[in-house]
N, C-alpha and C positions, 0 to 999 in steps of 0.2 A: 504494500500500500504506500502510495506517495503522499507526503505531506505537502503543504503549500510552500515550504521553504526548500524542498528538494527540487533539483532540476532534472528533467528527463535525461536518461542515459543516452549519450551519443558517442560514436567512435571517432568523431572529428576532433582534432586538437583545438584547444581553446585559443592557441596562438594564431590559428588560421582564421581570418574573418569568414563568416558564413555568408554564402551568396543567397540572400533571401529571395531574389528573383527566380533562381533555379528551383527553389522549394515550391513556388506557386506557378511554375511553368505549366502551360496547358498545350500539349502537342496537337490536340484536336482543333484548337483555335488557329494555330499556324496552318494546319492542313486546310481548314475552311478558307483562310485568306489566300492560300495558293490556288485552291480551286476557283475562288471568286475571280482572281486575277486571270487565270486561264480562260474562264468564261468571258470575261471582258475582252480579252485579246481575240478570242474566236468570234465574238459578236462584231468586233471592229472589222475583222476580215470578211465576214459574211455580209456586213453592211456595204462594203465596197463592191461586192459582187452582185448585189440585188438590183433588179431592173423594174420589178413590179412595185407600184406605189404602195399597195397594201402591205407588202412584205418589208419595204423600207420603213414604213411606219411601225410595223411590229418590232423591227430591230431597234428603233429609237426607244420604244417603250421598254424593251428588254434591257437596253443599256441603262436606262434610268433606274430600273429595279435592281440591277446588279450594282450600280453605284450606291444605292441606298444600303444594300447588304454590306458592301465594302466599308462604308462609313460606320455602320453599326459594329462590324467586327473590329475596326480600328479603335472605336470608342471603348469597346469591351476590353481590348488589350491595354488601353490607357488606364481604364478603371482598375485593372488588376496590377498595374505598374510594371508591365512587361516591356521594358524599354528596348530590349534586344529585338523583339518582334517589330516594334514600332520603327526602329532604325532600318530593319531589313525590308519592310514593306511600307516605304514612304507613300504618303497620300498622292493620288493621281492628280495631275493638273489638267 
């Protein structure tokens, strides 16, 4: 039984600063960001190939939806303090 004054046992040395970002890392968030960026790139390529006005409009709406998802995922990473992910996946311009 642990009392309030005992620290949980860890195998890391006290002399080495702990990387708190690594402890809260979410690989699924990074995978979602990768997938979202892939879909945005594919959307851009398909938009350039479309000739039908209805399909062009569909690509525009799809891009807007993907950008909303991308901003949401970046905000989630920011909220969790995952600076490594934020540096790796800079906001689109």
